[in-house]
C-alpha positions, 0 to 999 in steps of 0.5 A, a space after each residue: 237880057 229878057 227880052 219882050 216878044 209883042 207877036 200876033 194872035 187868031 184875035 188879036 195882039 199879045 206879048 211874052 217876057 222871056 227871061 235870058 235862058 228863055 224861058 217864058 216869065 210873064 205873059 198878057 192878055 190879048 189887045 186889040 192893037 198892037 198900040 195897046 200891046 206895047 202900052 202894055 210892054 210899057 205898063 209891065 216895064 213901069 210896074 214889075 217893082 210892087 211888092 209881092 201879096 202871098 195869097 197862100 199866106 194863112 194871114 194875108 199882108 195886103 200890098 200896095 199897087 203895082 204888087 204882083 200876086 201869089 195864089 194857088 190854082 186848082 191844081 195846087 200850083 203857085 201862081 202870079 200876076 202883076 197887076 198896076 198900079 189901078 188893080 189891072 192884071 198887066 202879066 201873068 206868069 210863064 207857068 206855074 210852080 211846085 213850090 212857093 220858092 221857086 214861084 217867088 222866084 219867078 217874079 225875082 226873074 221878071 224885077 230882073 228881066 222886064 224894066 231892060 227888055 228888049 222888044 222883039 216884033 214879031 208880028 210880021 211872021 
């Protein structure tokens, strides 16, 4: 089972979703309060059921929110972001992928790990 690691940063609070193997598969923006960050975690748990919109395809089939968007970064690597029902980005993939297949595997890992992931509070550390 995956884990949401909730921690304090120099500028606020953020979370990382780690798969069972300990690899970061999603990360959040920086939130100003612990409550807002925890709300972000709950939003990921609820919205990770979304479909996948492959923005690298020749013809992009636009999906409804919530959804995962797959895109290529400036280095040509495949990445994904999860958008909530309101269209806001609530999490991004933890790394760039060399292949679309591996990127889609990262999304499947989020879908499998996020709904039941425990929340580990590391803000006191």
